[in-house]
Every structure is written in structure tokens, then in C-alpha cells.
C-alpha positions in Angstrom: 214.8 90.6 32.8 216.8 87.6 33.2 215.4 85.5 36.1 217.0 82.0 35.7 219.7 80.3 37.5 222.2 79.0 35.3 225.5 76.9 35.7 227.7 80.1 35.8 225.9 81.4 38.6 226.1 78.1 40.4 230.0 78.3 39.6 230.3 82.1 40.7 228.7 81.0 44.2 231.0 78.1 44.8 228.5 75.6 43.7 226.0 76.7 46.4 222.3 76.6 45.5 220.5 77.1 48.5 217.2 78.7 49.0 219.0 81.6 50.5 221.3 82.2 47.7 218.8 81.3 45.0 216.7 84.6 46.6 219.9 86.8 46.5 220.2 86.0 42.8 216.8 86.9 41.8 217.1 90.3 43.9 220.4 90.6 42.0 218.8 90.4 38.6 216.0 93.0 39.9 218.4 95.8 40.8 220.5 95.2 38.0 217.6 96.6 36.0 216.9 99.5 38.2 220.6 100.3 38.7 220.4 101.2 34.7 218.1 104.1 35.5 218.6 105.3 39.1 221.7 106.2 41.0 222.6 105.0 44.4 220.9 106.9 47.4 223.8 105.8 49.7 225.8 108.2 47.7 224.1 110.8 49.5 224.8 109.6 52.8 227.7 109.8 55.2 228.3 107.5 58.1 230.3 106.4 61.0 230.3 103.4 63.3 229.7 103.2 67.1 232.5 102.6 69.3 233.4 99.1 71.4 233.1 100.7 74.8 234.1 98.3 77.5 231.4 96.4 79.3 233.2 97.0 82.4 232.0 100.6 82.1 228.0 99.7 81.5 226.9 101.1 84.8 223.0 100.2 84.7 223.8 98.2 88.0 225.1 101.4 89.6 221.9 103.1 90.7 223.8 105.6 92.7 225.5 107.0 89.7 224.2 110.0 88.6 226.6 111.2 86.0 226.0 108.9 83.4 225.2 109.0 79.2 222.6 106.2 77.6 224.5 103.8 75.2 222.6 102.8 72.3 223.3 99.5 71.4 222.4 97.0 68.6 219.6 95.6 70.7 218.0 99.1 70.7 218.0 99.1 67.0 216.9 95.9 66.3 213.3 96.2 67.8 210.4 96.4 66.0 209.3 100.0 66.4 210.6 102.4 63.8 212.1 105.2 66.2 214.3 104.8 69.2 212.7 106.0 72.5 213.6 106.9 76.0 211.4 104.1 77.3 213.6 101.4 75.7 216.0 99.5 78.0 219.4 100.9 78.0 222.8 100.4 79.2 224.7 103.5 80.2 228.3 104.7 80.4 230.2 107.4 82.7 230.0 110.8 81.4 233.7 111.2 81.5 233.3 109.7 77.8 231.6 113.1 76.7 235.0 114.7 76.2 237.1 111.5 75.3 234.6 110.1 72.9 232.6 113.0 71.7 232.9 111.9 68.2 230.4 108.6 69.1 227.8 111.1 70.8 224.8 111.4 68.5 224.0 114.9 68.0 221.6 115.0 65.1 218.4 112.9 63.4 220.0 109.9 62.0 219.1 106.5 60.6 220.9 104.1 62.6 221.6 100.5 61.1 222.7 97.2 62.3 226.0 96.1 61.3 224.8 92.3 62.6 221.6 90.2 61.8 220.1 86.9 62.7 219.1 84.5 59.7 215.7 85.8 59.1 215.6 88.6 56.8 212.4 89.7 57.6 213.7 90.9 61.1 214.1 94.7 61.7 217.6 96.0 61.7 217.2 99.8 61.3 215.8 102.6 63.2 215.3 106.1 63.3 216.9 108.5 66.4 215.2 111.8 66.5 217.8 113.6 68.6 215.4 113.9 71.3 218.1 113.0 73.9 221.8 112.4 74.2 223.1 108.8 73.6 226.5 107.3 72.7 226.4 104.9 69.7 227.8 101.3 70.6 229.8 99.1 68.2 228.1 97.1 65.4 225.8 100.1 64.7 226.0 102.8 61.9 224.7 106.2 62.1 223.7 107.7 58.7 223.1 111.7 57.8 222.5 113.1 54.6 225.6 115.1 53.1 222.9 117.8 51.8 219.9 117.5 54.3 216.4 116.8 52.3 213.5 115.8 54.3 211.9 113.8 51.8 214.9 112.0 50.6 215.7 111.3 54.3 212.9 109.5 55.3 212.4 107.8 51.8 216.3 106.8 52.4 214.9 105.4 55.9 211.8 103.3 54.4 214.2 101.4 52.1 216.2 100.3 54.5 213.2 98.1 55.6 213.0 96.1 52.4 213.9 92.5 52.1 216.1 93.8 49.1 218.5 95.6 51.2 218.6 93.4 54.2 219.8 90.6 51.8 222.7 93.0 50.4 223.5 94.7 53.6 223.9 91.3 55.9 226.0 89.4 53.6 226.1 85.5 53.3 226.5 82.8 55.6 226.7 82.2 59.4 223.7 82.0 62.1 224.7 85.9 63.1 225.2 87.5 59.6 228.1 90.3 60.0 228.1 93.1 57.4 231.6 93.5 56.0 233.3 96.6 54.1 232.4 94.8 50.7 228.8 94.0 51.3 228.4 97.9 52.4 230.2 99.0 49.3 228.2 97.4 47.0 224.8 97.9 48.7 222.6 99.8 46.3 219.0 101.5 46.9 217.4 103.4 43.9 217.0 107.3 44.2 214.3 107.7 42.2 213.6 110.9 40.3 209.6 111.0 40.9 209.6 113.6 43.7 205.9 112.9 43.9 206.4 109.3 44.7 209.6 110.3 46.7 207.4 112.3 48.9 204.6 109.7 49.3 206.8 107.4 50.7 208.3 109.9 53.2 204.9 111.2 54.7 203.9 107.7 54.9 207.2 107.0 56.9 206.7 110.3 58.7 203.2 109.2 59.8 204.1 105.9 61.0 207.0 107.2 63.2 204.4 109.9 64.5 201.9 107.5 65.6 204.3 105.0 67.5 205.4 108.5 69.4 201.7 109.0 70.1 201.2 105.1 71.4 204.0 105.8 73.9 202.5 109.2 74.8 199.1 107.9 75.4 200.6 104.8 77.4 202.3 107.2 79.9 199.2 109.4 80.2 197.3 105.8 80.9 199.8 105.0 83.9 199.8 108.5 85.3 196.0 109.0 85.5 195.7 105.8 87.2 198.2 106.4 89.8 197.3 110.2 89.9 193.5 109.0 90.9 194.6 106.7 93.7 197.5 109.0 95.0 195.1 111.9 95.3 191.9 110.0 96.8 193.2 107.9 99.4 191.7 107.2 102.8 193.0 108.9 105.9 195.1 105.9 107.2 198.7 105.9 107.4 200.9 103.2 105.6 202.7 101.0 108.5 205.0 98.1 107.7 205.4 95.0 109.9 207.5 91.5 109.3 204.8 88.9 108.8 203.1 87.1 111.5 202.1 83.3 111.8 198.7 84.0 110.4 199.7 85.8 107.2 202.2 83.1 106.6 199.3 80.7 106.9 197.3 82.7 104.6 199.7 83.0 102.0 200.9 79.5 102.4 204.6 80.2 101.1 207.7 81.7 102.4 209.3 82.0 98.8 207.3 85.0 97.7 207.7 88.7 97.5 204.2 89.3 99.3 206.0 90.1 102.3 208.1 92.8 100.6 207.7 96.3 101.7 207.3 97.7 97.9 204.5 95.3 97.6 202.9 96.0 100.9 202.9 99.7 99.7 201.4 99.0 96.4 198.9 97.2 98.0 198.0 99.8 100.7 197.7 102.2 98.0 195.0 100.0 96.0 193.0 98.8 99.2 193.1 102.4 101.1 191.2 104.1 97.9 188.5 106.2 98.8 186.2 104.4 96.8 187.2 101.0 98.0 188.0 98.1 95.7 186.7 94.9 94.0 188.2 91.6 93.0 187.9 90.6 89.5 185.7 87.8 90.5 183.5 90.1 92.3 183.0 92.1 89.2 181.8 88.7 87.2 185.2 88.4 85.2 186.0 85.1 84.4 189.7 84.1 83.4 190.1 81.1 81.2 193.7 79.7 80.1 194.3 79.3 76.5 194.4 75.9 74.9 197.4 73.8 74.6 198.3 73.9 70.9 201.1 71.1 71.0 201.0 69.0 68.0 200.5 65.9 70.6 197.1 67.8 71.3 195.9 69.3 68.1 197.7 67.7 65.8 199.9 69.2 62.7 198.6 72.1 61.8 199.9 75.0 59.3 201.4 78.4 60.1 201.2 81.6 58.2 201.8 85.4 58.5 198.7 86.0 56.6 195.2 84.4 56.7 195.0 82.2 53.8 191.9 80.6 54.2 188.7 80.7 56.5 189.9 78.0 58.5 192.7 80.1 59.8 192.6 81.6 63.3 194.9 84.5 64.4 196.9 83.5 67.4 197.7 86.3 69.8 200.6 85.2 72.1 201.6 87.1 74.9 205.5 86.7 73.4 204.0 89.0 70.7 202.5 91.9 72.6 204.0 95.3 73.5 204.1 97.0 76.7 201.6 99.1 75.4 198.9 96.8 74.9 199.6 96.2 70.9 200.0 93.2 68.8 203.8 93.5 67.2 203.5 90.1 65.4 200.7 89.2 62.8 200.6 85.4 63.2 197.9 82.9 61.8 197.3 78.9 61.7 194.9 77.0 60.4 192.9 73.5 60.0 192.0 73.3 63.5 188.5 72.6 64.9 186.7 72.9 68.2 189.1 75.6 69.7 188.4 78.1 72.5 188.2 81.6 70.5 188.2 84.9 72.1 185.0 86.8 72.0 184.9 90.5 71.5 186.4 92.6 74.4 188.2 89.7 75.9 191.2 90.9 77.6 194.1 88.8 76.6 196.4 88.2 79.6 200.1 87.2 79.7 200.0 84.4 82.3 203.4 82.8 82.0 206.8 84.7 81.4 205.6 87.9 79.8 202.7 88.2 83.1 200.8 91.4 82.7 201.3 92.1 79.0 197.7 92.5 78.1 195.4 93.2 74.7 192.1 93.8 74.1 190.1 91.8 71.6 188.6 94.3 69.6 188.4 93.7 66.2 186.0 90.9 65.5 186.5 90.6 61.7 189.2 87.6 62.5 188.7 84.6 64.5 191.3 85.0 67.4 192.7 82.8 70.0 195.7 82.5 72.4 198.0 79.7 73.7 198.3 78.1 77.0 200.9 81.1 78.1 198.0 83.2 77.7 194.9 83.8 79.8 191.6 85.7 78.6 189.6 87.3 80.8 186.0 87.6 80.0 182.8 89.1 81.2 179.9 89.4 78.9 177.8 91.9 81.4 180.0 94.8 81.2 180.7 97.6 78.4 183.4 97.5 76.4 184.9 100.9 78.1 185.2 98.9 81.6 187.2 96.0 79.6 189.6 98.4 78.0 190.1 100.3 81.6 190.5 96.7 83.2 193.3 96.2 80.8 194.9 99.6 81.3 194.9 98.9 85.2 196.6 95.6 84.6 199.2 97.6 82.5 199.8 99.7 85.4 200.1 96.7 87.9 202.8 95.6 85.5 204.3 99.0 85.3 204.8 98.8 89.3 205.9 95.2 89.2 203.0 94.0 91.1 203.1 90.4 89.0 207.0 90.4 89.9 206.1 90.3 93.8 203.0 87.8 93.1 204.2 85.3 90.5 205.8 82.0 91.4 208.4 79.5 89.2 211.1 80.4 87.0 211.4 81.6 83.8 209.4 84.7 84.3 207.1 83.0 86.8 203.6 82.1 86.3 200.2 83.5 87.3 197.2 81.1 87.9 193.5 81.5 87.5 192.9 81.7 91.3 195.3 84.6 91.7 193.7 86.3 88.3 190.4 86.3 90.2 191.6 87.7 93.1 193.6 91.3 91.6 192.3 94.0 93.2 190.6 96.9 91.0 189.8 100.0 92.6 186.3 101.2 92.3 187.0 104.3 90.0 184.1 106.2 88.8 182.1 105.5 85.4 183.6 109.0 84.1 187.2 108.0 85.4 187.1 104.7 83.5 185.8 106.4 80.4 188.4 108.6 80.6 191.3 106.3 80.8 189.9 103.8 78.6 189.6 106.4 75.8 193.4 106.6 75.8 193.7 102.8 75.0 190.4 102.6 72.6 188.2 105.7 71.3 185.1 104.2 69.4 184.0 107.8 68.5 186.8 108.3 65.8 187.0 107.4 62.2 189.8 107.0 59.8 188.6 108.3 56.5 191.7 107.6 54.4 189.5 107.9 51.2 189.3 111.7 52.0 193.4 111.8 52.0 195.3 113.5 49.5 199.1 113.5 49.2 198.9 117.7 49.7 197.0 117.2 53.0 197.4 113.5 54.2 200.0 114.5 57.3 197.5 117.2 58.2 194.2 114.9 58.1 196.4 112.1 59.6 197.3 114.1 62.8 193.9 115.5 63.2 192.8 111.9 63.5 195.7 111.1 65.6 194.9 113.6 68.1 191.7 111.7 69.2 192.7 108.3 68.5 193.5 105.7 71.4 196.6 103.1 71.4 194.4 100.6 69.4 193.8 103.2 66.7 197.0 104.5 66.5 198.4 100.9 66.0 196.1 99.8 63.5 196.2 102.8 61.4 199.9 102.5 61.6 199.7 99.0 60.3 197.5 100.2 57.6 200.2 102.7 56.4 203.0 100.3 56.7 201.1 97.8 54.3 200.7 100.7 51.5 204.5 101.8 52.3 205.8 98.1 52.0 203.5 97.7 48.4 204.9 101.3 47.5 208.8 100.5 48.3 208.4 97.0 46.5 207.1 98.5 43.6 210.1 101.0 43.5 212.5 97.8 43.9 211.0 96.0 41.0 210.7 99.1 38.7 206.7 99.1 38.6 204.2 101.7 38.5 203.1 103.2 42.1 199.5 104.5 42.8 199.3 107.3 45.3 196.6 106.3 47.6 196.0 106.1 51.3 
């Protein structure tokens, strides 16, 4: 296979030989070889583009409007999650469009592909819509369905749209914000291989990843519900009453520009302090919050960053901006050649202290040396068991869900939450049984992922058995393992290499 750039290639590309163009040409060479053997799976699909709904009709700001329908936009598609879910942030349009724009209402499962992307072809531009709710499709997004539905080839196609090869073809050339044009779309090619065993392998991996993401969201909702239910059902007989702040309260808080006098904050604080078994502050429970180190070059010197750990001198960097609302790590990031840096210990709770306040992650996996940055805060306690740390992390997630930090934080750009405030977070004294029940939804130490016993025939069943007992941490960890296997498989397909069916 030819992989060298010659004079003709330079002329064909208007004498441009950037790294991006070079990468595209190499991709073109690879695809030429595969095209000789396999048809284009795009030929099995039909699509339609979304409608440019007028922004004046986005009705998110009208809370009293009841007759509205979700508007699925490019921002919903370009998230790291593999499935569109109702917990995402949506705009809405009036339901008057149910008649006039009915053709843009999604009414079956489909693959959604962005028609606009950034400069980085590693970014996600596709997502899966399972038709579990109604939504209109907005402009710059295209919906793909199969002409003759075949489940394995449907999810095989979706997996193939995650490849860099696809994105380089689809997003076209030039510009900071690349836009797909008709000519790019018409030329886009993804191989439809004939080996049905490999197609099934790719399909079940993709389905399993989607299923795990669904369950992560379900576990997250279950955590929030369990905490709130325990508080609501176990209140002291006191009744809430709201008063405007008096001088002694103003002097105690020491600020006027704060949400601590807000009636919604007062109700939330009452719900916690009126719990029948009382409450403790983090500092009473011997939790010690520590700000992460400043990783500026002026402080630590020049360092090297990578998406993989390339040597023993590299550390895993866990930043609050990389955390999801569910307590998972969305981006793998490493940096190296730094000495004497503050490491996270097993069970440390990473807590977003600036901008992303309240996003949490429990440092469970100790196979890698991990650190956070100055925007994060580690909450550490060596005297309690891991279940208690997971419970505290879940409770902080609940506080974020209830906008606790919005009331409490100070400053712009999302606010900040200092060490002193963190030490004084009020934790209701749930029983050990209840703490373990909630913690298990986040991390279940009792389950094992015995992938060596999985076969293509039993994989989805065995994987689902594991999922029923797994917490958010385990679901996320195994989803990432499956993504790595899947990435290797589809990379081998594009490069026309042999694929081993192994989980």
C-alpha cells in the first residue's frame, strides 16, 4: 500500500502540506485498499437534516410554558456520552411545531451526526438516540436510520462513526470550525465488512457500552433519591419558618452578596439540620480538605502531557473539568517529569473547588499515581472505611444537585469554595446501613468482571449480570475497557487487519 506523499499529492492539495493534510492523505491511502474489498455501509442508511428553528422560539426561559418539546441540538450530540439522555440540558420549542414541522420530530432510534466540528478530530461528533422521549432535531445535525433494519449492522455503523478516519472524511478541511458540505458527505466511506462474526462482535460491544451509560445515570438518580428520601422521611417535628436576616446573622456570615439568606437555601439547610439523627460537619468527622498544587510552568517548570501514561515518572491528572455529574472521569490525562508533588491517596474524594464546584470523584484505583490541580480539592480521612468516603462523595453530589454550592460559593466564573467552607459542610448522621446502601450504588467492592469467561454467544448476558450488581465506578471502568477493545477492533477494520474476538 502506498503511503508516501509525492509531488502530485502536493499539487492536488494546492501545495498545502500541513500535518492535517498529511494525516488525511495517509487515511485516504488506507481507505483505497479497503474500498476494493468492501461496499460502503453508508449506502444502507438514509438520513435527514434538522431544521433551523428560530432562536426566538427557544422557550427554556419560560418556566410556566407547559406545552413544549425538547429541541435536540448539536451541543447534545457532541458530548462524550454515547447515548442522548433526558438528563442532558435541552432547549425547548412550543408544541405548535408538532404539526407544521412534524418531519423533524425524531420518531425512531437513529444515529445522530454533527455537521459542524472543531479542529480536534478526537472530539465526539456522533450519538445514539433510542427514541425513549420526543425531540425535534435542530439544524447542523443529521439523523441516520437503516433502509432495511439490521441490528448488528446498525450498531456496527455507529461504532465506525467514532473513528478518526470517519471524522477526517466527514468534517472536511480548513477553518477552526469545520463544516460538512455535500461533497464531503457524498464521498464519506466506511467499510461494510462481510464477516458477520466480527460485525456481531463490534455490535455487542457498542450495545454494552450504551447500556452501561444508561445504568450509570440510573445509579446516579437512585443515589439522589435515596439521600433525599432518607432526609424527608426522618425529620424532627420542628416546622420550617423563614425570616429576613437579622444583624447577628449578617455579622456571623460577614457578607451581604451571598445566597445564604435565600429562602431556598434556608429550606435546604433546615432539611439537613432537622434530620432526626442530627448532623456533623466534615471537620467533626476528621475529614481534612487540601487544595491541589499549582501546576503552572512558573511553579513546577516545563512538563510533558499525554493521553497515556508513557513512563513511571508520569502521573494521572484528575481535574474537576474532566469530571462528569455522575462522579466519573471523562478524560484520561497524564503529565510527567515532576518530583515532590502532592499525590491523592486511596479513597480520597476529589472535590471541584472552583468553577465546577461540587463535582466529585473518589480515587479508588491505586494502580496509578494520581494528582489534581489547584482548581480541585482533595478531602482525605485515613481513619474511616472506603464505604464512608463513597457515601460522603455521594452526599456532595446531592448537595450540588440541590444547588447548595451556588448559594454558598463566592466570586465569578462559577465561583470558588475554600477550605474553611469545605470543613463546615454539614453531613447528616445516616446509619451505617444506609451509608453502605448508598455507597454501594457508587462503588461495589463485591463484584468482579470475569471477562476471561465471556464468549461472543454469552457476552451480553454475562455483562448484564455483572451490571446488575455494579456501582457507577465499576460500570464506568468496564465501559472504558470495552471502548478500548472496540477501538482496537474498528481500527483493525479500517486498516484491513485481522481481528481477535476477545473480551
